[in-house]
C-alpha positions in Angstrom: -14.8 -7.9 5.7 -12.9 -4.6 5.4 -9.5 -3.3 4.9 -9.3 0.2 6.5 -6.7 2.4 5.0 -5.6 5.6 6.7 -2.7 8.1 6.8 -3.1 10.0 3.6 -2.9 13.8 3.4 -1.5 16.8 1.7 2.3 17.2 1.9 5.0 19.0 0.0 7.6 17.4 -2.3 10.3 15.8 -0.2 8.1 15.1 2.8 7.1 11.8 4.2 3.9 10.0 5.0 3.0 6.6 6.5 -0.1 4.8 5.4 -1.7 2.1 7.5 -4.1 -0.7 6.5 -5.9 -2.5 9.2 -8.4 -5.3 8.7 -11.8 -5.8 10.3 -14.1 -8.8 10.1 -11.2 -11.3 9.6 -7.5 -11.6 9.8 -5.3 -11.7 6.7 -2.5 -13.7 8.2 -2.4 -16.1 5.3 -2.7 -13.4 2.6 -0.1 -11.5 0.9 -0.9 -7.8 1.4 0.1 -4.6 -0.4 -0.7 -1.3 -1.8 -1.9 0.0 -5.2 -2.5 3.6 -6.3 -4.6 5.4 -8.9 -3.9 8.9 -10.1 -6.5 11.0 -11.8 -7.1 9.8 -15.4 -4.8 6.8 -15.0 -5.3 3.1 -14.3 -4.7 1.6 -10.9 -1.2 0.5 -10.5 0.8 -1.8 -8.2 3.0 -0.1 -5.6 4.3 -2.6 -3.1 3.6 -6.1 -1.6 4.7 -8.0 1.5 4.7 -11.7 2.2 2.6 -13.4 4.8 5.5 -13.5 7.3 6.6 -10.0 6.5 10.0 -11.1 5.4 9.8 -10.6 1.7 8.8 -7.5 -0.3 8.2 -6.4 -3.8 8.1 -2.8 -5.2 7.2 -1.0 -8.3 10.3 0.5 -9.9 8.9 4.0 -9.5 9.0 3.8 -5.7 12.0 1.6 -5.0 14.4 3.2 -2.6 11.7 5.7 -1.4 8.9 3.6 -0.1 9.0 0.8 2.5 6.2 -1.7 3.1 6.1 -3.6 6.4 3.7 -5.8 8.2 2.6 -6.3 11.8 1.9 -10.0 11.9 -0.1 -10.0 15.1 -2.4 -7.2 13.9 -2.5 -8.1 10.3 -1.8 -4.4 9.8 0.3 -3.3 6.8 2.2 0.0 6.6 3.6 1.9 3.7 6.3 4.4 4.7 6.7 6.9 1.9 9.7 9.1 1.9 11.0 11.7 -0.5 7.5 12.2 -2.0 7.2 13.7 -5.4 4.2 15.2 -7.1 3.9 12.1 -9.3 3.1 10.1 -6.2 -0.2 12.0 -5.9 -3.0 9.4 -6.1 -5.6 7.5 -4.1 -3.8 4.7 -2.4 -5.6 1.4 -1.9 -4.5 -1.5 0.3 -5.1 -5.0 -0.9 -5.0 -8.6 0.1 -4.6 -11.7 -2.0 -4.6 -15.4 -1.4 -1.4 -15.7 -3.4 2.3 -15.4 -3.4 3.4 -11.8 -2.6 5.2 -11.6 -6.0 1.8 -12.2 -7.7 -0.3 -9.8 -5.7 0.1 -7.3 -8.5 -2.1 -9.7 -10.6 -4.2 -11.4 -7.9 -6.2 -9.3 -5.4 -9.1 -10.8 -3.5 -9.9 -7.9 -1.1 -9.6 -4.2 -1.6 -9.7 -1.5 1.0 -11.2 1.9 0.5 -8.7 4.5 -0.7 -6.8 7.2 1.1 -5.8 10.3 -0.8 -2.2 11.3 -1.0 -1.5 14.7 -2.5 2.0 16.0 -3.0 2.5 19.6 -3.9 5.6 20.9 -5.7 
């Protein structure tokens, strides 16, 4: 069972990126899904979560208004649209799935994807 994250890269401040997370080995239709990130020397932190039906979302305060999480139900694929990127967004981004309410994904992750590097230059 894997969650395959992609879409990272090197961009300039103010640019946009879209991350994708696609499952293999199983679907995650009954799982809340989301994104976390880990910057060098820092702990992994919650970024965003989306409910099983894609209708409800939760965001860290640091990304509200700039990032949008969405979900393709049929493909169990989750996206993170990141706009107005700033250098502080530089991190390895991980997708995650949890058998839990989307509001609790920040505390309960059952599956982690491999990371994708996002680097924002000033």
